[in-house]
VMD Tcl script that builds the backbone (N, CA, C; Angstrom):
set m [mol new atoms 558]
animate dup $m
set s [atomselect $m all]
$s set {name element resname resid chain x y z} {
  {N N MET 1 A 0.813 -1.193 0.000}
  {CA C MET 1 A 0.000 0.000 0.000}
  {C C MET 1 A 0.856 1.256 0.000}
  {N N HIS 2 A 1.970 1.170 0.635}
  {CA C HIS 2 A 2.844 2.333 0.708}
  {C C HIS 2 A 3.290 2.758 -0.689}
  {N N VAL 3 A 3.575 1.811 -1.556}
  {CA C VAL 3 A 4.004 2.097 -2.919}
  {C C VAL 3 A 2.855 2.702 -3.713}
  {N N ALA 4 A 1.647 2.204 -3.475}
  {CA C ALA 4 A 0.487 2.723 -4.199}
  {C C ALA 4 A 0.219 4.181 -3.821}
  {N N GLU 5 A 0.385 4.500 -2.546}
  {CA C GLU 5 A 0.177 5.884 -2.112}
  {C C GLU 5 A 1.209 6.805 -2.737}
  {N N GLN 6 A 2.472 6.359 -2.840}
  {CA C GLN 6 A 3.517 7.168 -3.463}
  {C C GLN 6 A 3.232 7.380 -4.937}
  {N N ALA 7 A 2.775 6.342 -5.618}
  {CA C ALA 7 A 2.468 6.458 -7.046}
  {C C ALA 7 A 1.318 7.426 -7.261}
  {N N LEU 8 A 0.314 7.369 -6.396}
  {CA C LEU 8 A -0.818 8.278 -6.505}
  {C C LEU 8 A -0.386 9.715 -6.278}
  {N N ALA 9 A 0.488 9.930 -5.296}
  {CA C ALA 9 A 0.980 11.279 -5.017}
  {C C ALA 9 A 1.811 11.801 -6.174}
  {N N LEU 10 A 2.651 10.941 -6.771}
  {CA C LEU 10 A 3.460 11.373 -7.908}
  {C C LEU 10 A 2.601 11.712 -9.110}
  {N N SER 11 A 1.576 10.910 -9.370}
  {CA C SER 11 A 0.714 11.192 -10.515}
  {C C SER 11 A -0.073 12.478 -10.311}
  {N N ALA 12 A -0.435 12.793 -9.069}
  {CA C ALA 12 A -1.155 14.031 -8.802}
  {C C ALA 12 A -0.254 15.234 -9.018}
  {N N ASN 13 A 1.020 15.123 -8.654}
  {CA C ASN 13 A 1.949 16.226 -8.810}
  {C C ASN 13 A 2.406 16.412 -10.245}
  {N N VAL 14 A 2.480 15.330 -11.025}
  {CA C VAL 14 A 2.947 15.420 -12.404}
  {C C VAL 14 A 1.957 16.194 -13.247}
  {N N GLY 15 A 0.677 15.985 -13.048}
  {CA C GLY 15 A -0.345 16.646 -13.855}
  {C C GLY 15 A -0.517 18.118 -13.536}
  {N N SER 16 A -0.156 18.554 -12.366}
  {CA C SER 16 A -0.416 19.945 -12.003}
  {C C SER 16 A 0.744 20.557 -11.222}
  {N N PRO 17 A 1.841 20.855 -11.925}
  {CA C PRO 17 A 2.941 21.504 -11.211}
  {C C PRO 17 A 2.569 22.950 -10.883}
  {N N ALA 18 A 2.987 23.391 -9.732}
  {CA C ALA 18 A 2.701 24.768 -9.335}
  {C C ALA 18 A 3.638 25.707 -10.088}
  {N N ARG 19 A 3.078 26.788 -10.583}
  {CA C ARG 19 A 3.872 27.795 -11.275}
  {C C ARG 19 A 3.398 29.174 -10.850}
  {N N GLN 20 A 4.253 30.134 -11.007}
  {CA C GLN 20 A 3.907 31.495 -10.596}
  {C C GLN 20 A 3.174 32.195 -11.732}
  {N N LEU 21 A 2.152 32.954 -11.374}
  {CA C LEU 21 A 1.399 33.733 -12.346}
  {C C LEU 21 A 2.319 34.809 -12.912}
  {N N ASP 22 A 2.395 34.889 -14.234}
  {CA C ASP 22 A 3.289 35.840 -14.885}
  {C C ASP 22 A 2.582 37.182 -15.036}
  {N N PRO 23 A 3.018 38.214 -14.313}
  {CA C PRO 23 A 2.357 39.521 -14.410}
  {C C PRO 23 A 2.489 40.163 -15.788}
  {N N ASN 24 A 3.484 39.754 -16.569}
  {CA C ASN 24 A 3.680 40.348 -17.893}
  {C C ASN 24 A 2.609 39.918 -18.887}
  {N N HIS 25 A 1.945 38.801 -18.625}
  {CA C HIS 25 A 0.925 38.304 -19.559}
  {C C HIS 25 A -0.495 38.578 -19.074}
  {N N LEU 26 A -0.658 39.337 -18.031}
  {CA C LEU 26 A -2.001 39.627 -17.529}
  {C C LEU 26 A -2.786 40.498 -18.502}
  {N N GLY 27 A -2.107 41.352 -19.253}
  {CA C GLY 27 A -2.777 42.218 -20.219}
  {C C GLY 27 A -3.430 41.453 -21.347}
  {N N ASP 28 A -3.010 40.215 -21.568}
  {CA C ASP 28 A -3.598 39.397 -22.634}
  {C C ASP 28 A -5.069 39.094 -22.371}
  {N N HIS 29 A -5.481 39.177 -21.124}
  {CA C HIS 29 A -6.839 38.762 -20.743}
  {C C HIS 29 A -7.750 39.942 -20.419}
  {N N ILE 30 A -7.294 41.151 -20.620}
  {CA C ILE 30 A -8.052 42.314 -20.150}
  {C C ILE 30 A -9.403 42.455 -20.846}
  {N N ASP 31 A -9.466 42.163 -22.144}
  {CA C ASP 31 A -10.737 42.299 -22.858}
  {C C ASP 31 A -11.790 41.330 -22.329}
  {N N ARG 32 A -11.391 40.075 -22.128}
  {CA C ARG 32 A -12.344 39.083 -21.631}
  {C C ARG 32 A -12.757 39.387 -20.184}
  {N N LEU 33 A -11.791 39.848 -19.376}
  {CA C LEU 33 A -12.130 40.221 -18.001}
  {C C LEU 33 A -13.083 41.407 -17.977}
  {N N TYR 34 A -12.837 42.361 -18.858}
  {CA C TYR 34 A -13.697 43.542 -18.918}
  {C C TYR 34 A -15.124 43.162 -19.307}
  {N N ARG 35 A -15.270 42.293 -20.295}
  {CA C ARG 35 A -16.616 41.855 -20.700}
  {C C ARG 35 A -17.315 41.103 -19.566}
  {N N ALA 36 A -16.559 40.255 -18.876}
  {CA C ALA 36 A -17.144 39.522 -17.743}
  {C C ALA 36 A -17.542 40.484 -16.634}
  {N N ALA 37 A -16.709 41.483 -16.378}
  {CA C ALA 37 A -17.010 42.466 -15.335}
  {C C ALA 37 A -18.236 43.282 -15.708}
  {N N TRP 38 A -18.358 43.642 -16.972}
  {CA C TRP 38 A -19.512 44.417 -17.421}
  {C C TRP 38 A -20.787 43.605 -17.245}
  {N N ALA 39 A -20.708 42.315 -17.530}
  {CA C ALA 39 A -21.871 41.453 -17.337}
  {C C ALA 39 A -22.234 41.333 -15.858}
  {N N LEU 40 A -21.223 41.302 -14.995}
  {CA C LEU 40 A -21.494 41.211 -13.557}
  {C C LEU 40 A -22.067 42.516 -13.012}
  {N N CYS 41 A -21.483 43.635 -13.409}
  {CA C CYS 41 A -21.837 44.937 -12.817}
  {C C CYS 41 A -23.031 45.587 -13.482}
  {N N GLY 42 A -23.112 45.461 -14.808}
  {CA C GLY 42 A -24.199 46.105 -15.516}
  {C C GLY 42 A -23.863 47.496 -16.008}
  {N N SER 43 A -22.714 48.040 -15.638}
  {CA C SER 43 A -22.339 49.353 -16.152}
  {C C SER 43 A -20.873 49.352 -16.534}
  {N N ARG 44 A -20.566 50.146 -17.558}
  {CA C ARG 44 A -19.209 50.192 -18.078}
  {C C ARG 44 A -18.223 50.743 -17.051}
  {N N GLU 45 A -18.626 51.797 -16.335}
  {CA C GLU 45 A -17.734 52.425 -15.362}
  {C C GLU 45 A -17.424 51.488 -14.200}
  {N N ASP 46 A -18.451 50.810 -13.705}
  {CA C ASP 46 A -18.236 49.858 -12.606}
  {C C ASP 46 A -17.364 48.688 -13.063}
  {N N ALA 47 A -17.534 48.275 -14.318}
  {CA C ALA 47 A -16.725 47.180 -14.858}
  {C C ALA 47 A -15.254 47.586 -14.927}
  {N N GLU 48 A -14.993 48.823 -15.339}
  {CA C GLU 48 A -13.604 49.296 -15.381}
  {C C GLU 48 A -12.992 49.297 -13.983}
  {N N ASP 49 A -13.748 49.770 -13.014}
  {CA C ASP 49 A -13.259 49.779 -11.632}
  {C C ASP 49 A -13.011 48.366 -11.117}
  {N N LEU 50 A -13.909 47.454 -11.456}
  {CA C LEU 50 A -13.778 46.077 -11.000}
  {C C LEU 50 A -12.538 45.412 -11.593}
  {N N VAL 51 A -12.291 45.622 -12.876}
  {CA C VAL 51 A -11.100 45.035 -13.501}
  {C C VAL 51 A -9.842 45.630 -12.879}
  {N N GLN 52 A -9.860 46.920 -12.641}
  {CA C GLN 52 A -8.706 47.568 -12.019}
  {C C GLN 52 A -8.463 47.009 -10.617}
  {N N ASP 53 A -9.531 46.852 -9.830}
  {CA C ASP 53 A -9.391 46.276 -8.488}
  {C C ASP 53 A -8.886 44.834 -8.550}
  {N N THR 54 A -9.349 44.092 -9.553}
  {CA C THR 54 A -8.914 42.709 -9.708}
  {C C THR 54 A -7.419 42.643 -9.997}
  {N N TYR 55 A -6.966 43.460 -10.923}
  {CA C TYR 55 A -5.534 43.476 -11.235}
  {C C TYR 55 A -4.714 43.955 -10.039}
  {N N ALA 56 A -5.209 44.924 -9.321}
  {CA C ALA 56 A -4.488 45.410 -8.131}
  {C C ALA 56 A -4.351 44.286 -7.106}
  {N N ARG 57 A -5.418 43.516 -6.923}
  {CA C ARG 57 A -5.380 42.409 -5.976}
  {C C ARG 57 A -4.398 41.321 -6.403}
  {N N VAL 58 A -4.418 41.002 -7.687}
  {CA C VAL 58 A -3.552 39.933 -8.194}
  {C C VAL 58 A -2.084 40.360 -8.131}
  {N N LEU 59 A -1.815 41.624 -8.377}
  {CA C LEU 59 A -0.432 42.091 -8.420}
  {C C LEU 59 A 0.139 42.432 -7.047}
  {N N GLN 60 A -0.688 42.399 -5.993}
  {CA C GLN 60 A -0.208 42.717 -4.657}
  {C C GLN 60 A 0.860 41.747 -4.180}
  {N N LYS 61 A 0.711 40.500 -4.524}
  {CA C LYS 61 A 1.673 39.488 -4.072}
  {C C LYS 61 A 1.783 38.401 -5.128}
  {N N PRO 62 A 2.885 37.671 -5.136}
  {CA C PRO 62 A 3.044 36.600 -6.134}
  {C C PRO 62 A 1.972 35.523 -5.962}
  {N N ARG 63 A 1.464 35.029 -7.070}
  {CA C ARG 63 A 0.406 34.006 -7.045}
  {C C ARG 63 A 0.939 32.719 -7.645}
  {N N MET 64 A 0.687 31.615 -6.960}
  {CA C MET 64 A 1.080 30.297 -7.450}
  {C C MET 64 A -0.167 29.605 -7.995}
  {N N LEU 65 A -0.094 29.149 -9.251}
  {CA C LEU 65 A -1.215 28.480 -9.902}
  {C C LEU 65 A -0.873 27.024 -10.157}
  {N N ARG 66 A -1.868 26.151 -10.091}
  {CA C ARG 66 A -1.663 24.727 -10.336}
  {C C ARG 66 A -2.043 24.337 -11.765}
  {N N SER 67 A -2.664 25.251 -12.493}
  {CA C SER 67 A -3.045 24.926 -13.866}
  {C C SER 67 A -2.360 25.898 -14.814}
  {N N GLU 68 A -2.484 25.612 -16.085}
  {CA C GLU 68 A -1.888 26.477 -17.115}
  {C C GLU 68 A -2.838 27.610 -17.495}
  {N N GLU 69 A -4.026 27.612 -16.977}
  {CA C GLU 69 A -5.058 28.554 -17.382}
  {C C GLU 69 A -5.061 29.781 -16.477}
  {N N ASP 70 A -4.475 30.890 -16.936}
  {CA C ASP 70 A -4.475 32.141 -16.180}
  {C C ASP 70 A -5.863 32.779 -16.156}
  {N N LEU 71 A -6.576 32.674 -17.259}
  {CA C LEU 71 A -7.872 33.336 -17.373}
  {C C LEU 71 A -8.865 32.811 -16.343}
  {N N GLY 72 A -8.897 31.509 -16.129}
  {CA C GLY 72 A -9.810 30.935 -15.136}
  {C C GLY 72 A -9.530 31.481 -13.748}
  {N N TYR 73 A -8.258 31.579 -13.420}
  {CA C TYR 73 A -7.883 32.132 -12.113}
  {C C TYR 73 A -8.294 33.599 -12.017}
  {N N LEU 74 A -8.018 34.369 -13.060}
  {CA C LEU 74 A -8.368 35.800 -13.049}
  {C C LEU 74 A -9.877 36.005 -12.966}
  {N N LEU 75 A -10.644 35.154 -13.636}
  {CA C LEU 75 A -12.105 35.256 -13.555}
  {C C LEU 75 A -12.611 34.951 -12.142}
  {N N ARG 76 A -11.983 33.989 -11.462}
  {CA C ARG 76 A -12.367 33.705 -10.069}
  {C C ARG 76 A -12.055 34.895 -9.176}
  {N N VAL 77 A -10.891 35.504 -9.365}
  {CA C VAL 77 A -10.527 36.681 -8.567}
  {C C VAL 77 A -11.489 37.829 -8.869}
  {N N LEU 78 A -11.834 38.007 -10.137}
  {CA C LEU 78 A -12.784 39.046 -10.536}
  {C C LEU 78 A -14.137 38.838 -9.851}
  {N N ARG 79 A -14.626 37.611 -9.904}
  {CA C ARG 79 A -15.917 37.291 -9.277}
  {C C ARG 79 A -15.867 37.528 -7.769}
  {N N ASN 80 A -14.809 37.048 -7.103}
  {CA C ASN 80 A -14.690 37.233 -5.657}
  {C C ASN 80 A -14.574 38.709 -5.287}
  {N N THR 81 A -13.844 39.469 -6.089}
  {CA C THR 81 A -13.717 40.908 -5.847}
  {C C THR 81 A -15.072 41.584 -5.989}
  {N N HIS 82 A -15.810 41.195 -7.007}
  {CA C HIS 82 A -17.142 41.784 -7.219}
  {C C HIS 82 A -18.064 41.513 -6.034}
  {N N PHE 83 A -18.107 40.278 -5.569}
  {CA C PHE 83 A -19.001 39.960 -4.458}
  {C C PHE 83 A -18.513 40.567 -3.148}
  {N N SER 84 A -17.224 40.719 -2.978}
  {CA C SER 84 A -16.705 41.407 -1.787}
  {C C SER 84 A -17.130 42.869 -1.793}
  {N N ARG 85 A -17.085 43.491 -2.961}
  {CA C ARG 85 A -17.518 44.890 -3.065}
  {C C ARG 85 A -19.018 45.014 -2.787}
  {N N LEU 86 A -19.807 44.066 -3.270}
  {CA C LEU 86 A -21.248 44.112 -3.010}
  {C C LEU 86 A -21.549 43.972 -1.518}
  {N N ARG 87 A -20.847 43.050 -0.848}
  {CA C ARG 87 A -21.061 42.875 0.592}
  {C C ARG 87 A -20.652 44.128 1.355}
  {N N ALA 88 A -19.541 44.735 0.966}
  {CA C ALA 88 A -19.082 45.952 1.635}
  {C C ALA 88 A -20.068 47.097 1.406}
  {N N ALA 89 A -20.613 47.199 0.209}
  {CA C ALA 89 A -21.585 48.260 -0.083}
  {C C ALA 89 A -22.881 48.045 0.690}
  {N N ALA 90 A -23.257 46.799 0.905}
  {CA C ALA 90 A -24.489 46.518 1.651}
  {C C ALA 90 A -24.346 46.899 3.123}
  {N N ARG 91 A -23.125 46.860 3.643}
  {CA C ARG 91 A -22.897 47.209 5.047}
  {C C ARG 91 A -22.856 48.717 5.270}
  {N N ARG 92 A -22.559 49.483 4.220}
  {CA C ARG 92 A -22.485 50.938 4.362}
  {C C ARG 92 A -23.886 51.526 4.417}
  {N N PRO 93 A -24.096 52.537 5.252}
  {CA C PRO 93 A -25.415 53.174 5.273}
  {C C PRO 93 A -25.651 53.952 3.988}
  {N N ARG 94 A -26.874 53.890 3.516}
  {CA C ARG 94 A -27.232 54.608 2.298}
  {C C ARG 94 A -27.940 55.893 2.674}
  {N N PRO 95 A -27.390 57.030 2.296}
  {CA C PRO 95 A -28.058 58.284 2.629}
  {C C PRO 95 A -29.277 58.494 1.736}
  {N N ASP 96 A -30.402 58.719 2.352}
  {CA C ASP 96 A -31.615 59.005 1.605}
  {C C ASP 96 A -31.745 60.518 1.483}
  {N N PRO 97 A -32.314 60.989 0.391}
  {CA C PRO 97 A -32.469 62.440 0.252}
  {C C PRO 97 A -33.450 62.965 1.297}
  {N N LEU 98 A -33.187 64.168 1.754}
  {CA C LEU 98 A -34.064 64.789 2.742}
  {C C LEU 98 A -35.355 65.245 2.080}
  {N N PRO 99 A -36.464 65.141 2.777}
  {CA C PRO 99 A -37.728 65.615 2.203}
  {C C PRO 99 A -37.728 67.135 2.120}
  {N N ASP 100 A -38.591 67.645 1.245}
  {CA C ASP 100 A -38.667 69.093 1.059}
  {C C ASP 100 A -39.195 69.803 2.291}
  {N N GLU 101 A -40.089 69.165 3.009}
  {CA C GLU 101 A -40.694 69.782 4.178}
  {C C GLU 101 A -40.149 69.130 5.440}
  {N N LEU 102 A -39.052 69.642 5.928}
  {CA C LEU 102 A -38.408 69.047 7.094}
  {C C LEU 102 A -39.214 69.235 8.372}
  {N N ASP 103 A -40.057 70.273 8.433}
  {CA C ASP 103 A -40.847 70.517 9.640}
  {C C ASP 103 A -41.844 69.398 9.894}
  {N N ARG 104 A -42.234 68.693 8.876}
  {CA C ARG 104 A -43.251 67.658 9.028}
  {C C ARG 104 A -42.665 66.271 9.259}
  {N N VAL 105 A -41.354 66.161 9.288}
  {CA C VAL 105 A -40.712 64.862 9.513}
  {C C VAL 105 A -40.634 64.611 11.017}
  {N N GLU 106 A -41.137 63.455 11.420}
  {CA C GLU 106 A -41.118 63.103 12.833}
  {C C GLU 106 A -39.866 62.304 13.135}
  {N N ASP 107 A -39.112 62.735 14.127}
  {CA C ASP 107 A -37.926 62.007 14.568}
  {C C ASP 107 A -38.334 61.152 15.755}
  {N N ARG 108 A -38.479 59.859 15.518}
  {CA C ARG 108 A -38.948 58.965 16.579}
  {C C ARG 108 A -37.891 58.731 17.646}
  {N N ASN 109 A -36.643 58.988 17.325}
  {CA C ASN 109 A -35.562 58.792 18.294}
  {C C ASN 109 A -35.353 60.007 19.192}
  {N N ALA 110 A -35.897 61.129 18.812}
  {CA C ALA 110 A -35.707 62.341 19.604}
  {C C ALA 110 A -36.551 62.254 20.872}
  {N N PRO 111 A -35.981 62.669 21.991}
  {CA C PRO 111 A -36.768 62.635 23.230}
  {C C PRO 111 A -37.854 63.705 23.206}
  {N N ALA 112 A -38.905 63.417 23.927}
  {CA C ALA 112 A -39.980 64.397 24.050}
  {C C ALA 112 A -39.434 65.606 24.808}
  {N N PRO 113 A -40.018 66.793 24.631}
  {CA C PRO 113 A -39.517 67.972 25.337}
  {C C PRO 113 A -39.494 67.796 26.857}
  {N N GLU 114 A -40.492 67.083 27.415}
  {CA C GLU 114 A -40.501 66.849 28.853}
  {C C GLU 114 A -39.311 65.998 29.276}
  {N N ALA 115 A -38.984 65.003 28.469}
  {CA C ALA 115 A -37.853 64.141 28.786}
  {C C ALA 115 A -36.542 64.916 28.695}
  {N N ALA 116 A -36.442 65.837 27.741}
  {CA C ALA 116 A -35.234 66.651 27.620}
  {C C ALA 116 A -35.073 67.537 28.843}
  {N N LEU 117 A -36.185 68.071 29.338}
  {CA C LEU 117 A -36.136 68.896 30.528}
  {C C LEU 117 A -35.693 68.048 31.720}
  {N N ASN 118 A -36.239 66.853 31.839}
  {CA C ASN 118 A -35.839 65.963 32.923}
  {C C ASN 118 A -34.370 65.572 32.805}
  {N N SER 119 A -33.910 65.371 31.592}
  {CA C SER 119 A -32.504 65.018 31.391}
  {C C SER 119 A -31.594 66.147 31.853}
  {N N SER 120 A -31.948 67.368 31.499}
  {CA C SER 120 A -31.091 68.483 31.908}
  {C C SER 120 A -31.094 68.634 33.424}
  {N N GLU 121 A -32.241 68.411 34.063}
  {CA C GLU 121 A -32.293 68.468 35.526}
  {C C GLU 121 A -31.458 67.343 36.139}
  {N N LEU 122 A -31.546 66.162 35.543}
  {CA C LEU 122 A -30.787 65.021 36.052}
  {C C LEU 122 A -29.286 65.276 35.925}
  {N N TYR 123 A -28.856 65.822 34.790}
  {CA C TYR 123 A -27.434 66.123 34.628}
  {C C TYR 123 A -26.987 67.198 35.618}
  {N N ALA 124 A -27.852 68.124 35.921}
  {CA C ALA 124 A -27.515 69.147 36.923}
  {C C ALA 124 A -27.347 68.505 38.302}
  {N N MET 125 A -28.202 67.539 38.613}
  {CA C MET 125 A -28.084 66.833 39.896}
  {C C MET 125 A -26.804 66.005 39.949}
  {N N ILE 126 A -26.455 65.380 38.823}
  {CA C ILE 126 A -25.215 64.603 38.770}
  {C C ILE 126 A -24.023 65.524 38.984}
  {N N ALA 127 A -24.083 66.709 38.428}
  {CA C ALA 127 A -22.975 67.657 38.566}
  {C C ALA 127 A -22.785 68.103 40.009}
  {N N LYS 128 A -23.852 68.050 40.817}
  {CA C LYS 128 A -23.764 68.474 42.214}
  {C C LYS 128 A -23.195 67.385 43.132}
  {N N LEU 129 A -23.070 66.165 42.632}
  {CA C LEU 129 A -22.530 65.081 43.460}
  {C C LEU 129 A -21.051 65.346 43.777}
  {N N PRO 130 A -20.565 64.817 44.897}
  {CA C PRO 130 A -19.122 64.915 45.178}
  {C C PRO 130 A -18.323 64.231 44.061}
  {N N ASP 131 A -17.117 64.724 43.811}
  {CA C ASP 131 A -16.300 64.241 42.693}
  {C C ASP 131 A -16.176 62.725 42.607}
  {N N PRO 132 A -15.807 62.009 43.657}
  {CA C PRO 132 A -15.639 60.550 43.514}
  {C C PRO 132 A -16.941 59.849 43.104}
  {N N PHE 133 A -18.072 60.292 43.674}
  {CA C PHE 133 A -19.351 59.677 43.327}
  {C C PHE 133 A -19.732 60.006 41.887}
  {N N ARG 134 A -19.550 61.268 41.517}
  {CA C ARG 134 A -19.900 61.704 40.165}
  {C C ARG 134 A -19.060 60.948 39.133}
  {N N GLU 135 A -17.756 60.802 39.391}
  {CA C GLU 135 A -16.883 60.113 38.433}
  {C C GLU 135 A -17.302 58.657 38.244}
  {N N ALA 136 A -17.638 57.982 39.324}
  {CA C ALA 136 A -18.065 56.585 39.223}
  {C C ALA 136 A -19.382 56.476 38.458}
  {N N LEU 137 A -20.329 57.355 38.776}
  {CA C LEU 137 A -21.637 57.326 38.119}
  {C C LEU 137 A -21.513 57.623 36.630}
  {N N VAL 138 A -20.716 58.613 36.297}
  {CA C VAL 138 A -20.544 58.969 34.886}
  {C C VAL 138 A -19.860 57.825 34.142}
  {N N ALA 139 A -18.834 57.234 34.728}
  {CA C ALA 139 A -18.106 56.158 34.057}
  {C C ALA 139 A -19.007 54.961 33.780}
  {N N ILE 140 A -19.834 54.584 34.747}
  {CA C ILE 140 A -20.664 53.379 34.596}
  {C C ILE 140 A -21.973 53.675 33.873}
  {N N ASP 141 A -22.755 54.629 34.389}
  {CA C ASP 141 A -24.109 54.836 33.873}
  {C C ASP 141 A -24.184 55.723 32.641}
  {N N VAL 142 A -23.301 56.704 32.538}
  {CA C VAL 142 A -23.383 57.622 31.403}
  {C C VAL 142 A -22.526 57.116 30.241}
  {N N VAL 143 A -21.269 56.792 30.531}
  {CA C VAL 143 A -20.359 56.360 29.468}
  {C C VAL 143 A -20.580 54.892 29.110}
  {N N GLY 144 A -20.947 54.075 30.089}
  {CA C GLY 144 A -21.227 52.666 29.820}
  {C C GLY 144 A -20.031 51.747 30.003}
  {N N LEU 145 A -19.050 52.160 30.775}
  {CA C LEU 145 A -17.904 51.301 31.045}
  {C C LEU 145 A -18.301 50.168 31.985}
  {N N SER 146 A -17.572 49.086 31.920}
  {CA C SER 146 A -17.787 48.017 32.891}
  {C C SER 146 A -17.154 48.451 34.206}
  {N N TYR 147 A -17.435 47.719 35.270}
  {CA C TYR 147 A -16.855 48.065 36.568}
  {C C TYR 147 A -15.325 47.980 36.495}
  {N N ARG 148 A -14.828 46.968 35.818}
  {CA C ARG 148 A -13.378 46.793 35.697}
  {C C ARG 148 A -12.750 47.941 34.905}
  {N N GLU 149 A -13.388 48.314 33.780}
  {CA C GLU 149 A -12.859 49.414 32.969}
  {C C GLU 149 A -12.901 50.730 33.725}
  {N N ALA 150 A -13.978 50.955 34.468}
  {CA C ALA 150 A -14.092 52.184 35.255}
  {C C ALA 150 A -13.031 52.225 36.344}
  {N N ALA 151 A -12.790 51.097 36.992}
  {CA C ALA 151 A -11.770 51.040 38.037}
  {C C ALA 151 A -10.395 51.355 37.456}
  {N N ARG 152 A -10.107 50.810 36.282}
  {CA C ARG 152 A -8.819 51.104 35.648}
  {C C ARG 152 A -8.727 52.572 35.253}
  {N N ALA 153 A -9.797 53.112 34.691}
  {CA C ALA 153 A -9.775 54.505 34.237}
  {C C ALA 153 A -9.626 55.476 35.408}
  {N N LEU 154 A -10.279 55.159 36.524}
  {CA C LEU 154 A -10.235 56.057 37.685}
  {C C LEU 154 A -9.116 55.688 38.660}
  {N N ARG 155 A -8.402 54.623 38.362}
  {CA C ARG 155 A -7.264 54.157 39.174}
  {C C ARG 155 A -7.673 53.868 40.620}
  {N N VAL 156 A -8.749 53.100 40.751}
  {CA C VAL 156 A -9.204 52.630 42.059}
  {C C VAL 156 A -9.583 51.163 41.921}
  {N N ARG 157 A -9.863 50.503 43.046}
  {CA C ARG 157 A -10.280 49.104 43.008}
  {C C ARG 157 A -11.736 49.003 42.550}
  {N N GLU 158 A -12.100 47.831 42.040}
  {CA C GLU 158 A -13.482 47.605 41.610}
  {C C GLU 158 A -14.451 47.758 42.768}
  {N N ALA 159 A -14.068 47.298 43.944}
  {CA C ALA 159 A -14.946 47.408 45.113}
  {C C ALA 159 A -15.219 48.879 45.429}
  {N N THR 160 A -14.227 49.718 45.233}
  {CA C THR 160 A -14.418 51.155 45.476}
  {C C THR 160 A -15.418 51.728 44.476}
  {N N ILE 161 A -15.321 51.299 43.219}
  {CA C ILE 161 A -16.272 51.750 42.190}
  {C C ILE 161 A -17.681 51.330 42.580}
  {N N THR 162 A -17.830 50.099 43.026}
  {CA C THR 162 A -19.148 49.588 43.405}
  {C C THR 162 A -19.750 50.420 44.529}
  {N N THR 163 A -18.955 50.707 45.540}
  {CA C THR 163 A -19.445 51.496 46.680}
  {C C THR 163 A -19.807 52.907 46.254}
  {N N ARG 164 A -18.931 53.545 45.495}
  {CA C ARG 164 A -19.192 54.927 45.059}
  {C C ARG 164 A -20.418 54.993 44.158}
  {N N LEU 165 A -20.571 54.022 43.293}
  {CA C LEU 165 A -21.726 54.010 42.398}
  {C C LEU 165 A -23.018 53.839 43.191}
  {N N TYR 166 A -23.009 52.938 44.159}
  {CA C TYR 166 A -24.189 52.738 44.998}
  {C C TYR 166 A -24.568 54.029 45.709}
  {N N ARG 167 A -23.594 54.685 46.304}
  {CA C ARG 167 A -23.862 55.915 47.053}
  {C C ARG 167 A -24.308 57.043 46.126}
  {N N ALA 168 A -23.725 57.126 44.951}
  {CA C ALA 168 A -24.133 58.166 43.991}
  {C C ALA 168 A -25.574 57.946 43.545}
  {N N ARG 169 A -25.921 56.707 43.241}
  {CA C ARG 169 A -27.296 56.406 42.821}
  {C C ARG 169 A -28.286 56.690 43.950}
  {N N ARG 170 A -27.901 56.340 45.175}
  {CA C ARG 170 A -28.779 56.591 46.316}
  {C C ARG 170 A -29.011 58.087 46.492}
  {N N ARG 171 A -27.954 58.884 46.385}
  {CA C ARG 171 A -28.105 60.340 46.511}
  {C C ARG 171 A -28.985 60.906 45.401}
  {N N LEU 172 A -28.827 60.405 44.186}
  {CA C LEU 172 A -29.681 60.876 43.088}
  {C C LEU 172 A -31.129 60.493 43.330}
  {N N ALA 173 A -31.368 59.282 43.794}
  {CA C ALA 173 A -32.737 58.838 44.068}
  {C C ALA 173 A -33.369 59.701 45.156}
  {N N GLU 174 A -32.589 60.013 46.188}
  {CA C GLU 174 A -33.107 60.882 47.255}
  {C C GLU 174 A -33.401 62.272 46.718}
  {N N ALA 175 A -32.517 62.808 45.883}
  {CA C ALA 175 A -32.741 64.139 45.319}
  {C C ALA 175 A -33.967 64.140 44.410}
  {N N LEU 176 A -34.140 63.081 43.629}
  {CA C LEU 176 A -35.320 62.997 42.767}
  {C C LEU 176 A -36.583 62.814 43.593}
  {N N GLY 177 A -36.474 62.108 44.706}
  {CA C GLY 177 A -37.633 61.956 45.598}
  {C C GLY 177 A -38.017 63.284 46.226}
  {N N ASP 178 A -37.032 64.086 46.591}
  {CA C ASP 178 A -37.313 65.408 47.145}
  {C C ASP 178 A -37.942 66.326 46.112}
  {N N GLU 179 A -37.527 66.173 44.864}
  {CA C GLU 179 A -38.064 67.019 43.788}
  {C C GLU 179 A -39.548 66.744 43.586}
  {N N GLY 180 A -39.945 65.495 43.774}
  {CA C GLY 180 A -41.333 65.132 43.544}
  {C C GLY 180 A -42.273 65.503 44.664}
  {N N ARG 181 A -41.737 65.781 45.859}
  {CA C ARG 181 A -42.589 66.118 46.997}
  {C C ARG 181 A -43.045 67.563 46.917}
  {N N PRO 182 A -44.312 67.820 47.291}
  {CA C PRO 182 A -44.760 69.204 47.303}
  {C C PRO 182 A -44.047 69.982 48.414}
  {N N GLY 183 A -43.661 71.178 48.103}
  {CA C GLY 183 A -43.018 72.048 49.090}
  {C C GLY 183 A -41.532 71.796 49.236}
  {N N ALA 184 A -40.964 70.833 48.474}
  {CA C ALA 184 A -39.534 70.563 48.577}
  {C C ALA 184 A -38.785 71.581 47.742}
  {N N SER 185 A -37.626 71.960 48.237}
  {CA C SER 185 A -36.823 72.918 47.481}
  {C C SER 185 A -35.858 72.146 46.601}
  {N N GLY 186 A -35.636 72.600 45.383}
  {CA C GLY 186 A -34.829 71.847 44.452}
  {C C GLY 186 A -33.611 72.551 44.120}
}
mol reanalyze $m
mol bondsrecalc $m
mol representation Tube
mol addrep $m
């Protein structure tokens, strides 16, 4: 069996020796690549860009081919480049034109005016907290850091962050409770 495996390996290597893609002969295939790109893209300008990107990709580094057919390899690279560009374009946000009447467009993400007023009051209350409490609260609740990241950023232990955050939240809750009571001064 050992001899049979060697013979099989030799026959596989004899039929397809690896060779380097010759960059000097790439121009021989430009017309066929361009036609294939035009069929893929649907526009002449996009096809030109696609062929250029394909050649740029192929020429970036030496390519080893197992067959004598350069065109087949170039067509595969062209196809892969085209689909990579399509996937990348699908991930990019597409800007839609603005409507003529911007006053009538409803922004569902915008907070209601009452919520904006409450937010400004809340930020004012946060600003009145003592520095260590305010820093912990801002790092965790406003910025969104984890306890570990906040501890590293503020150069304190995680347990210290936990305690300061608890006390800051308690003070804010008490201040908000006082705001809601009739006759309370704010």
